Structures are given as structure tokens and as C-alpha cells.
C-alpha positions, 0 to 999 in steps of 0.5 A, a space after each residue: 471233723 467240723 464238730 472238732 473245729 467248732 468245739 475248739 472255736 468255743 475255747 478260742 483255740 481255733 479262729 478259722 472257718 470250720 470246713 471239716 478238714 484236719 489241716 495244720 490249723 486244726 492240728 495246732 489247735 489240738 496240740 495247744 489244747 493238749 498241752 494246756 490241759 496236761 494231756 500227754 498223747 503219743 504225739 501232740 496234735 493227734 486227736 485221740 480218745 483222751 483228748 476227745 473226751 476232755 474236749 467234749 466234757 468242757 464244750 457244748 455240742 455245736 
């Protein structure tokens, strides 16, 4: 989970300290990322495979 937070931080979508928890802040950042990239998940804020693949393709491994 910390890797997700750090990848979202690289894109300026998450500004809190990475703690490895999928909290409301992470969920909001994932939802904003999905909306901005045109990803249409079953539920916004859920870190699904399509979201993960796109996020990993445009960020570097922390």
C-alpha cells in the first residue's frame, strides 16, 4: 500500500505521509486519478487492476 501512496505522490495526487494504509485520503487520490485518466471502474476509489497498470506505466517504482 505504501507503494501506491508514493506513486500517487509522484503525480501530485497524494500529499500526506505514506503509511501503508488505504485510508480516505488514498481512496480520494485513486478516485481523482481514475477520473482524470478516463478509467471507468465499477466503483471510483477502488484500486483495481486497470488502475494499477496505468499508474505503474506512468510512474517510477519508489
